[in-house]
C-alpha positions as CSV (number, residue, x, y, z in Angstrom):
1,X,34.8,-60.0,23.3
2,X,35.9,-61.1,19.9
3,X,32.4,-62.2,19.2
4,X,31.1,-58.8,20.2
5,X,33.6,-57.1,17.9
6,X,32.6,-59.3,15.0
7,X,29.0,-58.6,15.6
8,X,29.6,-54.9,15.8
9,X,31.6,-55.0,12.5
10,X,28.8,-57.0,10.8
11,X,26.2,-54.6,12.0
12,X,28.3,-51.6,11.0
13,X,28.8,-53.0,7.5
14,X,25.2,-53.9,7.1
15,X,24.2,-50.4,8.1
16,X,26.5,-48.9,5.6
17,X,25.2,-51.2,2.9
18,X,21.6,-50.3,3.7
19,X,22.4,-46.6,3.3
20,X,24.4,-46.9,0.0
21,X,24.0,-44.0,-2.4
22,X,24.1,-46.1,-5.5
23,X,20.4,-47.3,-5.5
24,X,19.4,-43.6,-5.5
25,X,21.8,-43.0,-8.4
26,X,20.2,-45.9,-10.3
27,X,16.7,-44.7,-9.5
28,X,17.3,-41.1,-10.7
29,X,19.0,-42.5,-13.9
30,X,15.9,-44.6,-14.6
31,X,13.7,-41.6,-14.0
32,X,15.7,-39.5,-16.6
33,X,16.1,-42.4,-19.1
34,X,12.5,-43.5,-19.2
35,X,9.6,-41.2,-18.1
36,X,11.5,-37.9,-18.7
37,X,13.0,-38.9,-22.1
38,X,9.7,-40.5,-23.1
39,X,7.7,-37.4,-22.2
40,X,10.0,-35.0,-24.0
41,X,10.0,-37.1,-27.2
42,X,6.4,-38.4,-27.4
43,X,4.4,-35.8,-25.4
44,X,6.2,-32.5,-25.9
45,X,7.8,-33.3,-29.2
46,X,11.2,-32.1,-28.1
47,X,13.7,-34.8,-29.3
48,X,16.7,-32.6,-28.3
49,X,15.7,-32.6,-24.7
50,X,14.9,-36.3,-24.9
51,X,18.4,-37.0,-26.0
52,X,19.7,-34.8,-23.1
53,X,17.6,-36.8,-20.6
54,X,18.9,-40.1,-22.0
55,X,22.5,-38.7,-21.8
56,X,21.9,-38.0,-18.2
57,X,20.0,-41.2,-17.3
58,X,22.0,-43.9,-19.0
59,X,25.4,-43.0,-17.5
60,X,23.7,-42.7,-14.1
61,X,22.2,-46.2,-14.4
62,X,25.5,-47.7,-15.5
63,X,27.5,-45.9,-12.8
64,X,25.0,-46.9,-10.2
65,X,25.2,-50.5,-11.1
66,X,29.0,-50.5,-11.2
67,X,29.3,-48.6,-7.9
68,X,26.8,-50.7,-6.1
69,X,28.4,-54.0,-7.2
70,X,31.9,-52.7,-6.4
71,X,30.8,-51.5,-3.0
72,X,29.3,-54.9,-2.2
73,X,32.4,-56.7,-3.4
74,X,34.6,-54.4,-1.4
75,X,32.7,-55.4,1.8
76,X,33.0,-59.1,0.9
77,X,29.3,-59.4,0.3
78,X,29.3,-59.8,-3.4
79,X,25.9,-60.7,-4.9
80,X,23.6,-63.1,-3.1
81,X,22.8,-66.2,-5.1
82,X,19.4,-66.6,-3.5
83,X,18.5,-63.0,-3.9
84,X,19.5,-63.1,-7.6
85,X,17.1,-66.1,-8.0
86,X,14.2,-64.1,-6.7
87,X,15.2,-61.1,-8.8
88,X,15.4,-63.3,-11.9
89,X,11.9,-64.7,-11.1
90,X,10.5,-61.1,-10.8
91,X,12.1,-60.1,-14.1
92,X,10.8,-63.3,-15.8
93,X,7.3,-62.3,-14.8
94,X,7.7,-59.0,-16.5
95,X,8.8,-60.7,-19.7
96,X,5.9,-63.1,-19.4
97,X,3.4,-60.2,-19.1
98,X,4.9,-58.6,-22.3
99,X,4.6,-61.9,-24.2
100,X,1.1,-62.7,-23.0
101,X,-0.1,-59.3,-24.1
102,X,1.7,-59.7,-27.4
103,X,0.1,-63.1,-28.0
104,X,-3.3,-61.8,-27.1
105,X,-3.2,-58.8,-29.4
106,X,-1.5,-60.6,-32.2
107,X,-4.1,-63.4,-32.3
108,X,-6.9,-60.8,-32.4
109,X,-5.5,-59.1,-35.5
110,X,-7.0,-60.3,-38.8
111,X,-3.6,-60.0,-40.5
112,X,-0.1,-60.0,-39.1
113,X,2.1,-58.1,-39.4
114,X,-0.2,-55.1,-39.6
115,X,0.2,-52.5,-42.4
116,X,3.2,-50.3,-42.0
117,X,5.5,-53.1,-40.9
118,X,8.7,-54.1,-42.7
119,X,10.2,-57.5,-43.2
120,X,12.5,-58.3,-40.3
121,X,15.9,-59.7,-41.1
122,X,16.2,-63.5,-40.9
123,X,20.0,-64.1,-40.7
124,X,20.9,-61.4,-38.2
125,X,18.9,-62.8,-35.2
126,X,20.4,-66.2,-35.8
127,X,23.9,-64.7,-35.6
128,X,22.9,-62.7,-32.5
129,X,21.7,-66.0,-31.0
130,X,24.9,-67.7,-31.7
131,X,26.9,-64.8,-30.2
132,X,24.8,-64.8,-27.0
133,X,24.9,-68.6,-26.6
134,X,28.6,-68.4,-27.0
135,X,28.8,-65.8,-24.2
136,X,27.0,-68.2,-21.9
137,X,29.6,-70.8,-22.7
138,X,32.5,-68.4,-22.1
139,X,31.2,-67.3,-18.7
140,X,30.7,-70.9,-17.7
141,X,34.3,-71.6,-18.6
142,X,35.3,-68.5,-16.7
143,X,33.6,-69.9,-13.6
144,X,35.3,-73.2,-14.1
145,X,38.8,-71.7,-14.4
146,X,38.2,-69.6,-11.3
147,X,37.2,-72.7,-9.3
148,X,40.5,-74.4,-10.5
149,X,42.5,-71.4,-9.3
150,X,43.5,-70.4,-12.9
151,X,43.4,-66.6,-12.6
152,X,44.7,-66.0,-16.2
153,X,42.2,-68.4,-17.7
154,X,39.4,-66.9,-15.7
155,X,40.3,-63.3,-16.9
156,X,40.6,-64.4,-20.5
157,X,37.1,-66.1,-20.5
158,X,35.5,-63.2,-18.6
159,X,36.9,-60.7,-21.2
160,X,35.6,-63.0,-24.0
161,X,32.2,-62.9,-22.4
162,X,32.2,-59.1,-22.2
163,X,33.4,-58.8,-25.8
164,X,30.6,-61.1,-27.0
165,X,28.0,-59.2,-25.0
166,X,29.2,-55.9,-26.6
167,X,29.0,-57.6,-30.1
168,X,25.4,-58.6,-29.4
169,X,24.5,-55.0,-28.4
170,X,26.3,-53.7,-31.5
171,X,24.3,-55.9,-33.8
172,X,21.1,-55.0,-32.0
173,X,21.9,-51.3,-32.4
174,X,22.8,-51.9,-36.1
175,X,19.4,-53.7,-36.7
176,X,17.5,-50.9,-34.9
177,X,19.2,-48.3,-37.0
178,X,18.5,-50.2,-40.2
179,X,14.8,-50.6,-39.4
180,X,14.4,-47.0,-38.4
181,X,15.9,-45.8,-41.7
182,X,13.2,-47.9,-43.4
183,X,10.6,-46.0,-41.5
184,X,9.8,-48.7,-39.0
185,X,9.9,-47.5,-35.4
186,X,8.1,-47.9,-32.0
187,X,5.2,-45.7,-33.2
188,X,4.7,-47.3,-36.7
189,X,2.0,-49.8,-35.5
190,X,1.3,-52.4,-32.9
191,X,4.0,-54.7,-34.1
192,X,6.6,-51.9,-34.0
193,X,5.6,-51.0,-30.5
194,X,6.1,-54.6,-29.3
195,X,9.2,-55.2,-31.3
196,X,11.1,-52.2,-30.0
197,X,9.7,-52.6,-26.5
198,X,10.6,-56.3,-26.0
199,X,14.0,-56.2,-27.8
200,X,14.8,-53.0,-26.0
201,X,13.9,-54.4,-22.7
202,X,16.0,-57.4,-23.3
203,X,18.9,-55.2,-24.5
204,X,18.6,-53.3,-21.2
205,X,19.1,-56.6,-19.3
206,X,22.2,-57.3,-21.5
207,X,23.6,-53.8,-20.5
208,X,23.0,-54.6,-16.8
209,X,24.8,-57.9,-17.1
210,X,27.7,-56.3,-18.8
211,X,27.8,-53.6,-16.1
212,X,28.1,-56.3,-13.4
213,X,30.9,-58.0,-15.3
214,X,32.7,-54.7,-15.8
215,X,32.3,-53.8,-12.2
216,X,34.1,-57.1,-11.3
217,X,37.0,-56.5,-13.6
218,X,39.1,-54.5,-11.1
219,X,38.9,-57.4,-8.6
220,X,39.6,-60.0,-11.4
221,X,42.8,-58.2,-12.3
222,X,43.7,-57.3,-8.7
223,X,43.1,-59.2,-5.6
224,X,40.9,-61.8,-7.4
225,X,37.2,-62.0,-7.9
226,X,35.0,-63.9,-5.4
227,X,33.7,-67.2,-6.9
228,X,30.3,-66.5,-5.4
229,X,30.1,-63.2,-7.2
230,X,31.0,-64.7,-10.5
231,X,28.5,-67.6,-10.1
232,X,25.7,-65.2,-9.3
233,X,26.6,-62.9,-12.2
234,X,26.8,-65.9,-14.5
235,X,23.3,-67.0,-13.3
236,X,21.9,-63.7,-14.4
237,X,23.7,-63.9,-17.7
238,X,22.2,-67.3,-18.4
239,X,18.8,-65.9,-17.7
240,X,19.4,-63.2,-20.3
241,X,20.4,-65.8,-22.8
242,X,17.3,-68.0,-22.2
243,X,15.0,-65.0,-22.5
244,X,16.5,-64.2,-25.9
245,X,15.3,-67.6,-27.3
246,X,11.7,-66.5,-26.5
247,X,12.3,-63.1,-28.1
248,X,13.7,-64.6,-31.3
249,X,11.1,-67.4,-31.7
250,X,8.1,-65.1,-30.9
251,X,9.1,-61.8,-32.4
252,X,11.2,-62.7,-35.4
253,X,10.0,-66.1,-36.6
254,X,6.3,-66.3,-35.6
């Protein structure tokens, strides 16, 4: 009888998980933030409506990620380590396709960077690299403190990881703003298209990682975060860190 009740509860929980509203929220957010905003800005030349679309899409994406992760943690499911591995593999293939296309077109160009480009900063990407590498170390320490049962230490290192991630995004936004004020943007030339696409795509992954950490904060300061959740989130964060080395070496210094 107990076994039957356990099985019923597991099935009931799985059914609720399968019908979660949060994946739909994320999907609609992506729809507003990418194709709708892109069309308004580049096709219909309506930047005001593009900003409105982004203003709708980005919060929906972040809320969807936070809600989905919180819902899973509330059911004791957390994030699957194996599923995250497959997800990272899929994301890595997307980055590979970007880089292969970049290499192909770059090597075909008689001169690089093409006319209309500006000189990219040399010091800023090194600082950004140091910040992101430091955040990988801090999340590793957070995992270690959690394994030792040190809740205060775990929370401190997790907050340090979030702060470093936010610093990275802030520096990236500052760099984008500086380059755009110099007249360099995604439509300037081929290099501009690749620069803003690849760095923006990586920045989006940083935002997703931070959203996962932020969604785990209530549990970290409440009943305690599940070690499996933190290890899985940390695995994703290390992936984001590793990808950044490719971005820096290929986009900034080659």
